LOGU-946471 format. One record per residue: residue number from 0; residue in three letters; x, y, z of N, C-alpha, C in turn. Coordinates in steps of 0.2 Angstrom, whole numbers, always signed. Each point is the difference from the previous one (the first is absolute). Example, Ala and Ser with C-alpha at 12.3 -4.5 7.8 and 13.67 -1.06 7.14 Angstrom:
// residues 2
[0; "ala"; [+66; -28; +39]; [-4; +6; +0]; [+4; +6; +0]],
[1; "ser"; [-2; +5; -4]; [+4; +6; +1]; [-4; +5; +3]],
END
This chain:
// residues 318
[0; "met"; [+515; +267; -248]; [+2; -5; +7]; [+6; -6; -3]],
[1; "his"; [+3; -2; +7]; [+4; -6; -2]; [-1; -4; +2]],
[2; "phe"; [+1; -7; -1]; [-2; -6; -1]; [+7; -4; +3]],
[3; "leu"; [+2; +1; +6]; [+7; -3; +5]; [-6; -7; +2]],
[4; "pro"; [+6; -6; +0]; [-5; -5; +2]; [-1; +0; +6]],
[5; "lys"; [-6; -4; +4]; [-1; +0; +5]; [+0; -7; +4]],
[6; "ala"; [+6; -4; +0]; [-1; -8; -1]; [+2; -1; +7]],
[7; "asn"; [+2; +4; +5]; [+3; -1; +5]; [-3; +5; +5]],
[8; "pro"; [-4; +1; +2]; [-3; +6; +7]; [+2; -1; +6]],
[9; "leu"; [+3; +4; +2]; [+1; -1; +7]; [-4; +5; +5]],
[10; "tyr"; [-1; +5; -3]; [-8; +5; +3]; [-6; +1; -7]],
[11; "glu"; [-6; +2; +2]; [-2; +1; -6]; [-6; +3; +2]],
[12; "his"; [-2; +7; -2]; [-6; +3; +3]; [+0; +3; +5]],
[13; "ile"; [+5; +2; +2]; [+4; +4; +7]; [-2; +6; +2]],
[14; "ser"; [-4; +4; +0]; [-2; +7; +1]; [+6; +5; +3]],
[15; "ser"; [-1; +3; -6]; [+7; +6; +2]; [+0; +2; +5]],
[16; "gln"; [-5; +2; +3]; [-3; +4; +8]; [+4; -4; +5]],
[17; "lys"; [+0; -4; -1]; [+4; -6; +6]; [+6; -1; +1]],
[18; "val"; [+5; +6; -5]; [+6; -3; +1]; [+3; +6; +0]],
[19; "val"; [+8; +2; +2]; [+3; +6; -5]; [+4; -3; -2]],
[20; "met"; [-2; +3; -6]; [+5; -1; -7]; [+6; -2; -1]],
[21; "pro"; [+4; +7; +4]; [+8; +0; +0]; [+4; -6; +6]],
[22; "asp"; [-5; -3; +4]; [+3; -3; +4]; [-3; -8; -4]],
[23; "val"; [-4; +0; -3]; [-2; -7; -7]; [+6; +1; -5]],
[24; "leu"; [+5; +5; -2]; [+3; +0; -5]; [+7; -3; +3]],
[25; "glu"; [+2; +4; +6]; [+6; -1; +4]; [-1; -6; +2]],
[26; "lys"; [-6; -3; +3]; [+3; -5; +2]; [+0; -8; -5]],
[27; "leu"; [-2; +2; -3]; [+1; -5; -9]; [+6; +1; -1]],
[28; "gly"; [+5; +6; -1]; [+6; +1; -1]; [+5; -5; +4]],
[29; "lys"; [-1; +3; +6]; [+4; -6; +5]; [+0; -4; +1]],
[30; "gly"; [-6; -4; -2]; [-2; -8; +2]; [+4; -4; -8]],
[31; "gly"; [+1; +5; -6]; [+3; -2; -6]; [-4; -3; -4]],
[32; "phe"; [-9; +2; -1]; [-4; -2; -2]; [+1; +1; -7]],
[33; "thr"; [-1; -7; -3]; [-1; +2; -7]; [-8; -1; -3]],
[34; "gly"; [-4; +2; -5]; [-5; +2; -2]; [-1; +8; -2]],
[35; "tyr"; [-9; +1; +0]; [+0; +5; -2]; [-7; +3; +5]],
[36; "leu"; [-2; +6; +2]; [-3; +4; +5]; [-4; +2; -4]],
[37; "ser"; [-8; -1; -1]; [-7; +5; -4]; [+1; +3; +5]],
[38; "tyr"; [-7; +6; -1]; [-3; +4; +2]; [-4; +4; -7]],
[39; "ser"; [-8; -1; +3]; [-6; +2; -6]; [-3; +2; +4]],
[40; "ser"; [-5; +6; -3]; [-6; +3; +2]; [-2; +2; -8]],
[41; "ala"; [-5; +6; +3]; [-4; +1; -7]; [+5; +4; -4]],
[42; "asn"; [+0; -3; -7]; [+5; +5; -5]; [+8; +0; +1]],
[43; "phe"; [+1; -4; +6]; [+6; -1; +1]; [+5; -7; +1]],
[44; "glu"; [+5; -1; -3]; [+5; -6; +4]; [+5; +2; +1]],
[45; "ser"; [+6; -3; +4]; [+7; +0; +1]; [+2; -7; +2]],
[46; "tyr"; [+6; +0; -5]; [+3; -7; +3]; [+7; +1; +3]],
[47; "ser"; [+4; -3; +4]; [+7; +1; +5]; [+1; -7; -1]],
[48; "val"; [+7; -2; -6]; [+1; -5; +0]; [+7; -1; +3]],
[49; "phe"; [+3; -6; +3]; [+4; -1; +6]; [+4; -6; -3]],
[50; "ala"; [+8; +0; -1]; [+4; -7; +0]; [+4; +1; +6]],
[51; "lys"; [-1; -6; +2]; [+4; +0; +8]; [+2; +6; +5]],
[52; "gly"; [-8; +2; -2]; [+0; +5; +6]; [+3; +8; -3]],
[53; "lys"; [+1; -1; -5]; [+0; +8; -4]; [-4; +1; -4]],
[54; "leu"; [-2; +6; -1]; [-6; +2; +0]; [+0; +3; -10]],
[55; "ile"; [+2; -2; -4]; [+3; -2; -7]; [-5; +7; -5]],
[56; "cys"; [-4; -1; +4]; [-6; +6; -3]; [-5; +1; +0]],
[57; "ala"; [-4; +8; -1]; [-7; +0; +5]; [-5; +5; -7]],
[58; "thr"; [-4; -4; -2]; [-5; +6; -4]; [-6; +1; +2]],
[59; "ser"; [-3; +4; -2]; [-7; +1; +4]; [-4; +4; -8]],
[60; "thr"; [-6; -1; -2]; [-2; +1; -7]; [-8; +2; +5]],
[61; "gly"; [-2; +4; -2]; [-4; +6; +2]; [-3; +7; -7]],
[62; "ser"; [-6; +1; +0]; [-2; +5; -5]; [+4; +1; -6]],
[63; "gly"; [-2; -6; -2]; [+6; +0; -5]; [+6; +0; -3]],
[64; "arg"; [+5; +1; +8]; [+7; +2; -2]; [+4; -6; +6]],
[65; "asp"; [+6; -2; -4]; [+4; -5; +2]; [+6; +4; +5]],
[66; "lys"; [+1; -2; +6]; [+4; +3; +4]; [+5; -5; +3]],
[67; "thr"; [+8; +0; +1]; [+3; -4; +4]; [+5; +1; +3]],
[68; "gly"; [+3; -5; +6]; [+5; +5; +3]; [-3; +5; +5]],
[69; "phe"; [+3; +3; +3]; [-2; +4; +5]; [-9; +4; -1]],
[70; "glu"; [+0; +0; -9]; [-8; +3; +2]; [-3; -4; +1]],
[71; "ala"; [+3; -5; -3]; [-7; -7; +2]; [-3; -2; +5]],
[72; "ile"; [+5; +1; +4]; [+1; -2; +9]; [-5; +6; +3]],
[73; "ser"; [+3; +6; -2]; [-3; +7; +3]; [-7; -2; -4]],
[74; "ala"; [-5; +0; -5]; [-3; -1; -2]; [-6; -8; +5]],
[75; "leu"; [+5; -4; -1]; [-3; -4; +5]; [-1; +1; +8]],
[76; "phe"; [+5; +5; +2]; [-4; +1; +8]; [-8; +5; -3]],
[77; "asp"; [+2; +5; -2]; [-6; +5; +0]; [-8; -4; -2]],
[78; "lys"; [+3; -7; -4]; [-8; -3; +0]; [-2; -3; +6]],
[79; "val"; [+4; -4; +2]; [-1; -4; +8]; [-3; +5; +5]],
[80; "val"; [+1; +8; +0]; [-1; +3; +4]; [-6; +2; -1]],
[81; "thr"; [-2; +2; -6]; [-4; +5; -2]; [-6; -5; -2]],
[82; "thr"; [+1; -7; -3]; [-7; -5; -4]; [+1; -6; +4]],
[83; "gly"; [+6; -4; +4]; [-2; -6; +2]; [+2; -5; -3]],
[84; "gly"; [-2; -6; -1]; [+3; -3; -6]; [+1; -7; +1]],
[85; "glu"; [+3; -4; -3]; [+4; -8; +1]; [+4; +0; -1]],
[86; "ile"; [+2; -5; +3]; [+9; -2; +0]; [+0; -6; +1]],
[87; "asn"; [+3; -3; -8]; [+2; -9; +2]; [+7; +1; -3]],
[88; "val"; [+1; -7; +3]; [+7; -1; +0]; [+2; -8; -1]],
[89; "tyr"; [+5; +0; -6]; [+0; -7; -3]; [+10; -1; +0]],
[90; "arg"; [-1; -7; +1]; [+8; -1; +1]; [+2; -2; -9]],
[91; "met"; [+5; +0; -1]; [+5; -2; -7]; [+7; -3; +3]],
[92; "thr"; [+3; -5; -5]; [+8; +0; +1]; [+2; +7; -6]],
[93; "ala"; [+5; +0; +3]; [+3; +6; -2]; [+1; +2; -9]],
[94; "asp"; [+1; -7; -2]; [-1; +1; -8]; [-8; +2; -3]],
[95; "leu"; [-6; -3; +3]; [-3; +5; -2]; [-3; +6; +3]],
[96; "ala"; [+3; +3; +6]; [-3; +5; +1]; [+7; +6; -5]],
[97; "met"; [+6; -4; -1]; [+1; +3; -10]; [-3; -1; -3]],
[98; "cys"; [-5; +0; -2]; [-4; -2; -5]; [-6; +4; +1]],
[99; "ala"; [-4; +0; +8]; [-3; +7; +1]; [+4; +7; -1]],
[100; "his"; [+4; +1; +1]; [+5; +3; +0]; [-4; +5; -10]],
[101; "ala"; [+2; -4; -2]; [+0; +1; -6]; [-8; +1; -2]],
[102; "leu"; [-3; -5; +3]; [-9; +2; -4]; [-1; +9; +3]],
[103; "val"; [+3; +1; +6]; [-3; +9; +2]; [+6; +3; -1]],
[104; "ala"; [+5; +0; -2]; [+6; +5; -1]; [+4; +0; -7]],
[105; "gly"; [-2; -6; +0]; [+6; -3; -5]; [-1; +4; -9]],
[106; "thr"; [+4; -1; -4]; [+0; +1; -8]; [-6; -3; -4]],
[107; "lys"; [-4; +4; -3]; [-4; -4; -6]; [+2; +0; -6]],
[108; "leu"; [+3; -8; -1]; [+2; +0; -7]; [-5; +0; -3]],
[109; "phe"; [-6; -2; +1]; [-7; -3; -1]; [-4; +3; +1]],
[110; "lys"; [-6; +6; -1]; [-6; +3; +4]; [-7; -1; -4]],
[111; "gly"; [-4; -5; +2]; [-6; +0; -2]; [-2; -5; -8]],
[112; "asn"; [+6; +0; -1]; [+0; -3; -10]; [-5; -4; +1]],
[113; "glu"; [-3; -2; -7]; [-4; -6; -1]; [+5; -6; -2]],
[114; "val"; [-2; -4; +5]; [+4; -7; -2]; [+0; -4; -6]],
[115; "arg"; [-7; +1; -3]; [+2; +0; -9]; [+4; +2; -4]],
[116; "gln"; [+2; +6; +2]; [+5; +6; -4]; [+7; -2; +3]],
[117; "val"; [+1; -4; +5]; [+6; -1; +2]; [+2; -8; -1]],
[118; "asp"; [+7; -1; -2]; [+4; -7; -3]; [+2; -1; +9]],
[119; "ile"; [-4; -3; +3]; [+1; -3; +5]; [+5; -5; +0]],
[120; "lys"; [-1; -4; -2]; [+7; -7; -1]; [+6; +6; -2]],
[121; "gly"; [+1; +4; -3]; [+6; +3; -1]; [+0; +7; +8]],
[122; "thr"; [-4; +3; +2]; [+2; +2; +6]; [+1; -3; +4]],
[123; "met"; [-2; -5; +2]; [+3; -6; +4]; [+4; -2; +0]],
[124; "ala"; [+4; -2; -6]; [+6; +0; -3]; [+6; +5; +3]],
[125; "arg"; [-2; +6; -3]; [+3; +6; +2]; [+2; +1; +9]],
[126; "leu"; [-5; -1; +2]; [-2; +2; +6]; [+7; -4; +5]],
[127; "lys"; [+1; -7; -2]; [+4; -7; +2]; [+5; +5; -4]],
[128; "asp"; [+4; +1; -4]; [+6; +4; -2]; [+3; +4; +3]],
[129; "gln"; [-4; +3; +3]; [+0; +11; +3]; [+1; -4; +6]],
[130; "arg"; [-2; -4; +4]; [+1; -4; +7]; [-5; +3; +4]],
[131; "leu"; [-8; +2; -3]; [-5; +3; +5]; [-1; -1; +6]],
[132; "asn"; [+1; +4; +6]; [-4; -1; +7]; [-6; +5; -3]],
[133; "gly"; [-5; -5; +2]; [-6; +4; +0]; [-4; -3; +0]],
[134; "val"; [-7; +4; -6]; [-6; -4; +2]; [-2; +0; -10]],
[135; "val"; [-5; -4; +0]; [-4; +1; -8]; [-5; -3; +5]],
[136; "his"; [-6; +5; -3]; [-7; +2; +5]; [-4; +0; -7]],
[137; "phe"; [-4; -6; +0]; [-8; +1; -7]; [-4; +1; +5]],
[138; "tyr"; [-5; +4; -4]; [-7; +1; +2]; [-5; +1; -4]],
[139; "ala"; [-5; -4; +2]; [-7; +2; -5]; [-5; -1; +5]],
[140; "asn"; [-6; +7; -1]; [-5; +2; +2]; [+1; +0; +11]],
[141; "glu"; [-3; -5; +0]; [+3; +0; +9]; [+3; -7; +3]],
[142; "arg"; [+4; -2; -7]; [+6; -5; +1]; [+6; +1; +0]],
[143; "phe"; [+6; -1; +6]; [+7; +0; -2]; [+3; -5; +0]],
[144; "ala"; [+5; +0; -2]; [+7; -6; +2]; [+8; +3; -1]],
[145; "met"; [+2; -2; +3]; [+6; +2; +2]; [+7; -5; -4]],
[146; "ile"; [+5; +0; +1]; [+7; -2; +1]; [+6; +2; +2]],
[147; "phe"; [+1; -1; +3]; [+6; +2; +3]; [+8; -2; -1]],
[148; "tyr"; [+4; +5; -1]; [+5; -3; -4]; [+6; +1; +5]],
[149; "met"; [+7; -2; -1]; [+4; +2; +4]; [+6; -2; -5]],
[150; "asn"; [+4; +6; -2]; [+8; -4; -6]; [-2; -4; -5]],
[151; "gly"; [-7; +5; -4]; [-4; -3; -5]; [-2; -7; +1]],
[152; "gln"; [-1; -4; +5]; [-2; -6; +1]; [-10; +0; +5]],
[153; "pro"; [-3; -1; -2]; [-6; -1; +4]; [+1; -3; +5]],
[154; "ile"; [-2; +4; +6]; [-2; -5; +7]; [-2; +1; +6]],
[155; "gly"; [-7; +2; -5]; [-7; -3; +1]; [-6; +4; -2]],
[156; "phe"; [-6; -3; +0]; [-5; +3; -3]; [-6; +0; +6]],
[157; "tyr"; [-3; +7; -1]; [-7; +1; +3]; [-5; +3; -5]],
[158; "his"; [-6; -1; +4]; [-7; +2; -5]; [-5; +1; +5]],
[159; "asp"; [-8; +6; -4]; [-3; +1; +6]; [-2; -6; +3]],
[160; "gly"; [-1; -6; -1]; [-3; -3; +5]; [+4; -6; +4]],
[161; "ala"; [+6; +4; +0]; [+6; -6; +1]; [+1; +3; +8]],
[162; "lys"; [+0; -7; +6]; [+1; +1; +8]; [+8; +0; +1]],
[163; "ser"; [+6; -1; -6]; [+5; -1; +3]; [+5; +1; -8]],
[164; "ile"; [+5; +1; +0]; [+4; -1; -5]; [+0; -7; -4]],
[165; "glu"; [-1; +0; -7]; [+1; -7; -3]; [+6; +2; -4]],
[166; "ser"; [+0; -7; -2]; [+4; -3; -5]; [-2; -2; -8]],
[167; "ser"; [-6; +3; +0]; [-1; -2; -6]; [-3; +7; -6]],
[168; "pro"; [+3; +1; -4]; [-3; +4; -6]; [-5; +1; +0]],
[169; "glu"; [-6; -8; +1]; [-5; +0; -7]; [-5; +6; +3]],
[170; "glu"; [-2; +2; +4]; [-5; +5; +3]; [+3; +7; -4]],
[171; "ser"; [+6; +0; +1]; [+3; +10; -5]; [-1; -3; -8]],
[172; "arg"; [+1; -6; -2]; [-2; +0; -6]; [-8; +0; -4]],
[173; "lys"; [-3; -3; +4]; [-10; +2; +3]; [-1; +7; -3]],
[174; "ile"; [+2; +1; +4]; [-1; +9; +1]; [+3; +5; -4]],
[175; "ala"; [+7; -3; -3]; [+4; +4; -7]; [-6; -1; -5]],
[176; "ala"; [-2; -6; -2]; [-4; -2; -5]; [-8; +4; +0]],
[177; "leu"; [-1; +3; +6]; [-7; +4; +0]; [+0; +5; -4]],
[178; "pro"; [-7; +1; -3]; [-1; +6; -5]; [+0; +6; +4]],
[179; "gly"; [+7; +3; -3]; [-2; +7; +1]; [+8; +2; +5]],
[180; "ala"; [+2; -7; +4]; [+5; -1; +2]; [+7; +6; +0]],
[181; "arg"; [+4; +2; +5]; [+4; +3; +0]; [+5; -2; +2]],
[182; "ile"; [+8; +4; +2]; [+4; -3; +3]; [+4; +6; +2]],
[183; "asp"; [+5; +0; +6]; [+3; +4; +2]; [+5; -3; +1]],
[184; "val"; [+8; +2; +0]; [+7; -4; +2]; [+4; +7; +3]],
[185; "cys"; [+0; -1; +8]; [+4; +3; +3]; [+5; -3; +2]],
[186; "ala"; [+4; +4; +0]; [+7; +0; +2]; [+3; +1; +6]],
[187; "thr"; [+6; -2; +5]; [+4; +5; +5]; [+8; -3; -2]],
[188; "lys"; [+2; +2; +5]; [+7; -2; +4]; [+0; -6; +0]],
[189; "pro"; [+5; -4; +3]; [+1; -7; +5]; [-1; +3; +5]],
[190; "leu"; [+0; -5; +3]; [-3; +1; +9]; [+6; +4; +3]],
[191; "asp"; [+7; -3; -1]; [+5; +4; +5]; [+0; +7; -2]],
[192; "glu"; [-2; +2; -5]; [+1; +7; -1]; [-5; +3; +3]],
[193; "leu"; [-7; -1; -2]; [-5; +2; +6]; [+1; +3; +6]],
[194; "met"; [+4; -6; +5]; [+0; +0; +5]; [+4; +6; +4]],
[195; "his"; [+5; +2; -7]; [+4; +6; +3]; [-5; +6; +3]],
[196; "tyr"; [-5; +1; -3]; [-7; +6; +0]; [-2; -5; +7]],
[197; "asp"; [+0; +5; +4]; [-4; +1; +4]; [-6; +3; +4]],
[198; "leu"; [-3; +2; -3]; [-5; +4; +4]; [-3; +2; +9]],
[199; "leu"; [+2; -4; +1]; [+1; +0; +8]; [+4; +4; +2]],
[200; "gln"; [+6; -1; -3]; [+8; +5; +3]; [-1; +6; -4]],
[201; "met"; [-4; +1; -4]; [+0; +6; -5]; [-6; +5; +4]],
[202; "val"; [-5; -2; +3]; [-6; +6; +0]; [-1; -2; +9]],
[203; "asn"; [+1; +6; +4]; [-5; +0; +6]; [-7; +0; +1]],
[204; "leu"; [-1; -6; +1]; [-8; -5; +0]; [-1; +6; +5]],
[205; "gly"; [-1; -2; +5]; [-1; +6; +7]; [-2; +6; -1]],
[206; "lys"; [+2; +5; -4]; [+0; +5; -1]; [-6; +1; -6]],
[207; "leu"; [+3; -3; -2]; [-6; -2; -8]; [-7; +0; +3]],
[208; "trp"; [-1; -4; +5]; [-6; -4; +2]; [-5; +7; +5]],
[209; "glu"; [+5; +3; +4]; [-1; +6; +2]; [-2; +5; -3]],
[210; "ala"; [+3; +2; -6]; [-2; +5; -4]; [-8; -2; -3]],
[211; "ala"; [+1; -6; -1]; [-7; -2; -1]; [-7; +2; +2]],
[212; "val"; [+2; -4; +6]; [-5; +3; +7]; [-1; +7; +2]],
[213; "thr"; [+5; +5; -3]; [-1; +8; +4]; [-2; +2; -7]],
[214; "arg"; [-1; -1; -6]; [-3; +0; -6]; [-6; +0; -2]],
[215; "asn"; [-3; -6; +4]; [-7; -3; -1]; [-4; -1; +4]],
[216; "ser"; [+2; +1; +7]; [-5; -2; +6]; [-1; +6; +4]],
[217; "thr"; [-7; +0; +0]; [-5; +5; +6]; [+1; -4; +8]],
[218; "pro"; [+1; +4; +5]; [-3; -2; +6]; [+2; -6; +1]],
[219; "thr"; [-8; -1; -3]; [-4; -7; +3]; [+4; -6; -5]],
[220; "glu"; [+1; +2; -5]; [+5; -7; -5]; [+8; +2; +4]],
[221; "lys"; [+2; +4; +3]; [+6; -1; +2]; [+0; -6; +7]],
[222; "gly"; [-5; +2; +4]; [-2; -5; +4]; [-2; -6; +1]],
[223; "gln"; [-2; -3; -8]; [-2; -6; -2]; [+9; -3; -2]],
[224; "asn"; [+1; +5; -2]; [+8; -3; -4]; [+4; -4; +7]],
[225; "ala"; [-1; +4; +5]; [+5; +0; +5]; [-2; -9; +1]],
[226; "ser"; [-6; -2; -1]; [-3; -6; +2]; [+2; -6; -7]],
[227; "leu"; [+7; +4; -5]; [+3; -6; -4]; [+6; -2; +4]],
[228; "thr"; [+1; +2; +6]; [+5; -3; +3]; [+0; -5; +4]],
[229; "glu"; [-9; -4; +3]; [-1; -4; +2]; [+0; -6; -5]],
[230; "asp"; [+4; -5; +4]; [+0; -8; -5]; [-4; -2; +1]],
[231; "ile"; [-3; -3; -6]; [-4; -3; -2]; [-2; -7; +0]],
[232; "gly"; [+6; -2; +1]; [+0; -9; +1]; [+3; -1; +8]],
[233; "his"; [-3; -8; +2]; [+2; +0; +7]; [+6; -5; -2]],
[234; "arg"; [+5; +3; +3]; [+7; -4; +0]; [+0; -8; +0]],
[235; "asp"; [-1; -3; +4]; [-3; -6; +0]; [-3; -3; -8]],
[236; "glu"; [-2; +2; -1]; [-6; +1; -6]; [+6; -2; -5]],
[237; "lys"; [+2; +6; +0]; [+6; +1; -8]; [+6; -4; +1]],
[238; "leu"; [+0; +0; +6]; [+7; -8; +0]; [-5; -5; -2]],
[239; "asp"; [-3; -4; +3]; [-2; -7; -2]; [-3; +2; -7]],
[240; "glu"; [-1; +5; -3]; [+0; -2; -9]; [+4; +1; -2]],
[241; "leu"; [+8; +4; +2]; [+6; +0; -4]; [+2; -9; +2]],
[242; "val"; [+1; -1; +4]; [+3; -8; +2]; [-4; -2; -3]],
[243; "asp"; [-7; -3; -3]; [-3; -3; -4]; [+4; +2; -8]],
[244; "asp"; [+3; +6; -1]; [+0; +2; -7]; [+7; -3; +0]],
[245; "leu"; [+4; +1; +3]; [+8; -2; +2]; [-1; -7; -2]],
[246; "met"; [-3; -6; +3]; [-1; -7; +0]; [-3; +0; -7]],
[247; "glu"; [-5; +0; -3]; [-3; +1; -8]; [+7; +2; -4]],
[248; "val"; [+5; +6; +2]; [+4; +0; -5]; [+5; -5; +3]],
[249; "ala"; [+4; -2; +3]; [+4; -5; +1]; [-3; -9; -3]],
[250; "met"; [-5; +0; +4]; [-3; -6; -5]; [+0; -1; -9]],
[251; "ala"; [-2; +6; -2]; [+1; +2; -6]; [+7; -3; -4]],
[252; "tyr"; [+5; +2; +5]; [+7; -2; -3]; [+4; -5; +1]],
[253; "leu"; [-2; -3; +6]; [+1; -6; +6]; [-5; -5; +0]],
[254; "ser"; [-6; -2; -3]; [-4; -2; +3]; [-2; +1; +7]],
[255; "lys"; [-3; -7; +2]; [-2; -1; +9]; [+7; +3; +2]],
[256; "glu"; [+6; -1; -1]; [+3; +2; +7]; [+5; +6; +0]],
[257; "gly"; [-4; +4; -3]; [+0; +9; -2]; [-3; +1; +6]],
[258; "arg"; [-6; -3; +2]; [-4; +4; +7]; [+3; -2; +5]],
[259; "gly"; [+1; -5; +1]; [+4; -3; +5]; [+7; +5; +3]],
[260; "val"; [+3; +4; -5]; [+6; +4; +0]; [-1; +6; +3]],
[261; "ile"; [-7; +4; -3]; [-1; +3; +1]; [-3; -1; +8]],
[262; "lys"; [-3; -3; +3]; [-4; -3; +6]; [+6; +2; +3]],
[263; "asn"; [+4; -6; +0]; [+8; +1; +4]; [+1; +4; +1]],
[264; "arg"; [+4; +5; -6]; [+3; +5; +1]; [-2; +6; +5]],
[265; "leu"; [-7; +2; +0]; [-4; +4; +3]; [+2; -2; +6]],
[266; "gln"; [-2; -7; +3]; [+0; +0; +6]; [+6; -1; +5]],
[267; "glu"; [+6; +0; -3]; [+7; +1; +0]; [+1; +7; +4]],
[268; "ala"; [-4; +2; -7]; [+4; +8; +2]; [-3; +6; +4]],
[269; "gly"; [-7; -6; +1]; [-3; +6; +8]; [-8; -1; -2]],
[270; "gly"; [-2; -3; -6]; [-5; +3; -3]; [-4; +4; -5]],
[271; "ser"; [-5; +0; -1]; [-2; +4; -7]; [+0; +7; -1]],
[272; "ser"; [-1; +3; +10]; [+2; +8; -1]; [+8; +3; -2]],
[273; "ile"; [+5; -5; -3]; [+3; +1; +1]; [+2; +4; -8]],
[274; "leu"; [-7; -1; -2]; [-1; +3; -8]; [+1; +5; -1]],
[275; "phe"; [-3; +5; +6]; [+0; +7; -2]; [+9; +3; +4]],
[276; "asp"; [+3; -4; +0]; [+7; +1; +1]; [+7; +0; -4]],
[277; "gly"; [+0; +6; -5]; [+5; -1; -6]; [+4; -4; -1]],
[278; "asn"; [+5; -1; +6]; [+7; -3; +2]; [-1; -7; +1]],
[279; "lys"; [-7; -1; +4]; [+0; -7; +2]; [-3; -3; -5]],
[280; "thr"; [-4; +4; -5]; [-3; -3; -8]; [+6; -2; -5]],
[281; "gly"; [+2; +4; +1]; [+7; -2; -3]; [+3; -7; +0]],
[282; "ile"; [+4; +2; +7]; [+4; -10; +4]; [-9; -4; -4]],
[283; "phe"; [-3; +0; +5]; [-6; -5; -3]; [+0; -2; -8]],
[284; "leu"; [+1; +4; -5]; [-2; +0; -6]; [+8; -4; -1]],
[285; "gly"; [+3; +1; +2]; [+9; -1; -1]; [-2; -9; +1]],
[286; "gln"; [-1; -1; +4]; [+0; -8; +3]; [-4; -5; -4]],
[287; "val"; [-6; +6; +0]; [-6; -6; -6]; [+5; -2; -7]],
[288; "glu"; [+3; +7; -3]; [+4; -3; -6]; [+5; -5; -1]],
[289; "lys"; [+1; +2; +10]; [+6; -8; +0]; [-2; -6; -1]],
[290; "asp"; [-7; +1; +2]; [-4; -5; +1]; [-1; -2; -5]],
[291; "ala"; [-4; +2; -6]; [-3; -1; -7]; [+6; -2; -5]],
[292; "lys"; [+7; +1; +2]; [+6; +0; -4]; [-1; -8; +2]],
[293; "ala"; [+1; -5; +6]; [+2; -4; +3]; [-7; -6; -4]],
[294; "ile"; [-5; +4; +0]; [-5; -4; -2]; [-1; -2; -6]],
[295; "asp"; [+3; +5; -3]; [-1; -1; -7]; [+4; +8; -4]],
[296; "ser"; [+7; -4; -4]; [+3; +4; -2]; [+0; +4; -5]],
[297; "gln"; [-6; -2; -6]; [-1; +0; -7]; [-6; +4; +2]],
[298; "ala"; [-2; +0; +5]; [-9; +7; +0]; [+2; +6; +0]],
[299; "arg"; [-3; +3; -3]; [+0; +10; -2]; [+2; +4; +8]],
[300; "ile"; [+5; -3; +5]; [+0; +2; +6]; [-1; +8; -1]],
[301; "asp"; [+3; +2; -3]; [-1; +9; +3]; [-6; +2; -5]],
[302; "glu"; [-4; -2; -2]; [-6; +2; -3]; [-3; -1; +5]],
[303; "met"; [-2; -5; +2]; [-2; -2; +8]; [+0; +6; +5]],
[304; "ile"; [+8; +0; +0]; [+1; +7; +6]; [-5; +4; -3]],
[305; "asp"; [+1; +4; -3]; [-1; +7; -2]; [-8; -1; -1]],
[306; "leu"; [-4; -5; -2]; [-6; +0; +1]; [-2; +1; +8]],
[307; "met"; [+4; -5; +2]; [-1; +2; +9]; [+1; +6; +2]],
[308; "lys"; [+5; +4; -2]; [+0; +8; +4]; [-7; +4; -5]],
[309; "ser"; [-1; -2; -2]; [-8; +5; -4]; [-5; -3; +6]],
[310; "glu"; [+1; -5; -1]; [-7; -4; +6]; [+1; +4; +7]],
[311; "ile"; [+6; +0; +0]; [+1; +5; +8]; [-2; +8; +0]],
[312; "ala"; [+5; -1; -6]; [-1; +9; -1]; [-9; +1; -1]],
[313; "gly"; [-3; -2; -6]; [-6; +3; +1]; [-5; -1; +6]],
[314; "arg"; [+1; -7; +3]; [-6; -2; +6]; [+2; +5; +4]],
[315; "leu"; [+4; +2; +4]; [+3; +6; +4]; [-1; +6; -3]],
[316; "ala"; [-1; +1; -6]; [+1; +9; -1]; [-9; +3; +0]],
[317; "val"; [-4; -7; -1]; [-6; +6; +0]; [-5; -4; +6]],
END
């Protein structure tokens, strides 16, 4: 089982029978989504990690065997068709998506070593010297904590009781000190290298889905799968939620003025329905970026725009 952070949910507990999986993955990609989609059913789990719309990895675990890439997506589709299951979508910054890649598909520098047998101070110093991109994962019994690294520096902390990515290592230290605590250290490549690999450009999702349906469906089940194409959300409700999310993101970076930027630019563009149009959305975000720089040139505007792209892609994908 993987322990990816669930700090910024976009969708949780969505029945996979209410969506068409290839459509969801493709919409996340086209919308520039950053974060991950998880799927779970009995004795099976799958993760699809995105960075700025690129599907940088897909993994599936079932029956004691891990699969990646093409095989992982094929196994995911088979499970959705035969078993149903549950989908969750979580947003991340691009740096954390890189760390998520390390957790599910990276190289294990330590795997299950007992903390008391590891020179933790020396290990942390080596991770800094080696400019680690990845995650240090402590766990004991039902508790776990993670430290996210980029270029050898901690960029955030997360634990099983957290509702957000934290800035303090305190909980990580507590869990590392528990009796029997163990440690994994997972490493990966820098984000710009990971983004050279995009499964969406390498795999024909439509063909994989058709093959899964053909392999696994009885005539009755095929009729059920036809209903997957129905839209499960109401358009207006989706848009209202999306606009609220965009305003929250803008306010997080620009304070109260951020809300006005989103409201005014959407009104000028013709209303929130323009968010269904990729070209119009791009123009809208460009105007928001310009306004944001005028309000606070020191704010992390690029990060804000990336999060907005993830919001739009995620909300309109499911």
